[in-house]
C-alpha positions as CSV (number, residue, x, y, z in Angstrom):
1,M,82.4,99.7,116.0
2,G,82.6,96.3,114.3
3,F,85.2,93.6,114.2
4,N,87.5,94.0,111.2
5,L,90.2,91.5,110.1
6,E,91.9,93.9,107.6
7,F,95.3,95.0,108.7
8,S,97.2,98.0,107.5
9,P,100.6,97.2,105.9
10,D,102.4,98.7,108.9
11,T,100.4,96.6,111.4
12,F,101.0,93.5,109.3
13,K,104.7,94.1,109.1
14,A,104.9,94.8,112.9
15,A,103.1,91.5,113.6
16,L,105.5,89.6,111.3
17,L,108.5,91.2,113.1
18,V,107.2,90.1,116.5
19,S,106.5,86.6,115.1
20,L,110.0,86.4,113.6
21,L,111.5,87.5,116.9
22,S,109.6,84.8,118.8
23,V,110.6,82.2,116.3
24,W,114.3,83.1,116.8
25,L,113.7,82.8,120.5
26,R,112.5,79.2,119.9
27,V,115.4,78.5,117.7
28,G,117.8,79.6,120.4
29,L,115.9,77.6,123.0
30,F,116.1,74.4,120.9
31,A,119.8,75.1,120.2
32,Y,120.4,75.4,123.9
33,L,118.4,72.2,124.7
34,N,120.2,70.4,121.9
35,Y,123.6,71.5,123.1
36,Y,123.1,70.4,126.7
37,T,121.0,67.2,126.2
38,K,122.3,66.0,122.8
39,R,118.8,64.7,121.9
40,R,118.0,64.3,118.2
41,C,114.4,65.6,118.5
42,F,115.7,69.1,119.5
43,T,117.9,69.2,116.4
44,L,114.9,68.3,114.2
45,W,112.6,70.8,115.9
46,M,115.3,73.5,115.6
47,A,115.5,72.8,111.9
48,A,111.7,73.1,111.7
49,W,111.7,76.5,113.3
50,L,114.7,77.6,111.2
51,F,112.7,76.9,108.0
52,Y,109.7,78.6,109.5
53,A,111.9,81.7,110.3
54,I,113.0,81.7,106.6
55,W,109.3,81.6,105.6
56,L,108.6,84.6,107.9
57,T,111.6,86.5,106.6
58,L,110.4,86.0,103.0
59,R,107.0,87.2,104.1
60,F,108.5,90.2,105.9
61,A,110.6,91.2,102.9
62,E,107.7,90.7,100.5
63,Q,107.6,94.4,99.5
64,E,111.4,94.6,98.8
65,L,111.6,91.3,96.9
66,P,110.2,90.9,93.5
67,N,107.1,88.8,93.6
68,N,108.3,86.3,91.1
69,E,107.6,82.5,90.9
70,F,110.9,81.5,92.6
71,V,110.2,83.6,95.8
72,L,106.6,82.2,96.0
73,M,107.9,78.7,95.5
74,A,110.7,79.2,98.2
75,R,108.1,80.5,100.7
76,Q,105.8,77.5,100.2
77,G,108.7,75.1,100.2
78,C,110.1,76.5,103.4
79,L,106.7,76.0,105.1
80,G,106.4,72.4,103.9
81,V,110.0,71.5,104.9
82,S,109.3,73.1,108.3
83,A,106.2,70.8,108.7
84,V,108.3,67.7,107.8
85,F,110.9,68.5,110.4
86,L,108.2,69.1,113.0
87,F,106.6,65.7,112.1
88,W,110.0,64.0,112.2
89,G,111.1,65.5,115.5
90,T,107.7,64.5,117.0
91,E,108.2,60.9,115.8
92,V,111.7,60.8,117.4
93,F,110.3,62.3,120.6
94,I,107.6,59.7,121.0
95,G,110.1,56.9,120.4
96,R,109.4,55.8,116.9
97,R,112.2,55.0,114.5
98,V,112.0,56.9,111.2
99,R,114.3,56.0,108.4
100,Q,115.9,59.1,106.9
101,K,114.7,58.2,103.4
102,L,111.1,58.8,104.3
103,P,111.4,62.5,105.4
104,A,113.8,63.1,102.5
105,L,111.3,61.8,100.0
106,F,108.5,63.7,101.7
107,I,110.6,66.9,101.4
108,V,111.2,66.3,97.7
109,F,107.5,65.7,97.2
110,L,106.6,69.0,98.9
111,L,109.2,70.9,96.9
112,L,107.7,69.4,93.7
113,W,104.3,70.3,95.0
114,S,105.5,73.9,95.4
115,Y,106.7,74.0,91.9
116,V,103.5,72.5,90.5
117,G,101.4,74.9,92.6
118,I,103.2,78.0,91.5
119,H,103.5,77.0,87.8
120,F,100.2,75.2,87.1
121,L,97.8,76.7,89.7
122,K,98.6,80.4,89.0
123,D,95.0,81.3,88.8
124,N,94.2,80.0,92.3
125,L,97.2,79.8,94.5
126,L,95.0,78.9,97.5
127,Q,94.6,75.4,96.1
128,A,98.4,75.0,96.2
129,Q,98.9,76.7,99.6
130,L,96.0,75.3,101.6
131,P,97.4,71.7,101.8
132,V,100.8,72.9,102.9
133,F,99.2,75.1,105.7
134,G,97.0,72.2,106.7
135,L,100.1,70.0,106.9
136,M,101.8,72.6,109.1
137,G,98.8,72.7,111.4
138,L,98.5,68.9,111.6
139,A,102.2,68.7,112.4
140,G,101.7,71.2,115.3
141,L,98.7,69.3,116.6
142,L,100.6,65.9,116.5
143,A,103.6,67.5,118.3
144,A,101.2,68.8,121.0
145,R,99.5,65.4,121.3
146,G,102.9,63.6,121.6
147,F,104.0,65.9,124.4
148,F,100.8,65.7,126.3
149,K,100.7,61.9,126.0
150,Y,104.3,61.8,127.3
151,R,103.4,64.2,130.1
152,L,100.5,62.0,131.2
153,E,102.7,59.0,131.4
154,R,105.1,60.7,133.8
155,Q,104.5,62.5,137.1
156,Y,107.4,64.9,136.8
157,I,108.7,66.9,133.9
158,G,110.8,70.0,134.4
159,A,114.2,71.3,135.0
160,S,116.3,69.2,137.3
161,P,116.6,71.1,140.7
162,G,119.8,69.3,141.7
163,P,121.9,66.2,141.7
164,G,119.8,63.0,142.1
165,A,116.6,64.7,141.0
166,P,114.6,63.3,138.0
167,D,115.9,64.2,134.6
168,Y,113.8,65.9,131.9
169,F,113.9,62.8,129.7
170,P,114.8,60.0,132.1
171,D,114.2,57.2,129.6
172,R,116.0,59.0,126.8
173,R,113.1,58.5,124.4
174,C,114.0,61.7,122.5
175,G,116.8,60.0,120.6
176,E,120.4,60.2,121.7
177,R,123.2,60.8,119.2
């Protein structure tokens, strides 16, 4: 009995569905946090998870959708846009000011990269997809680093147990609207 990384189509589809449900849970959590705290980083992180949900949905419906260039480009573009919003939200969370032009230009670049990857790297799509997946992984690592750095600077982070107790973001570094 060896270790095998091959999944049957039914197992793969079930795993995608569970992933999609957990992503929608995150979207709901960030919508809730955004509604009650009015912090900009939660809006950006919610947008990141929404684009990731679109990517998962396109993967989930892969058998029903025609496997044309537009669907492949949309999948890769959604993953890249998700990474940009995750980066941007993390920068806002740690207190850096980011001009809106920079993420917008980065999104345009990634969408152009998706187009180039699908149309000019048809023979080896891994060359087009690997940098985008690497970007998504890097964005996740930087978000985790930013949170742990923030956590180490403060003794208390958590839900406020009552009036007068410390707030989740006492210094409002997450960006007010």
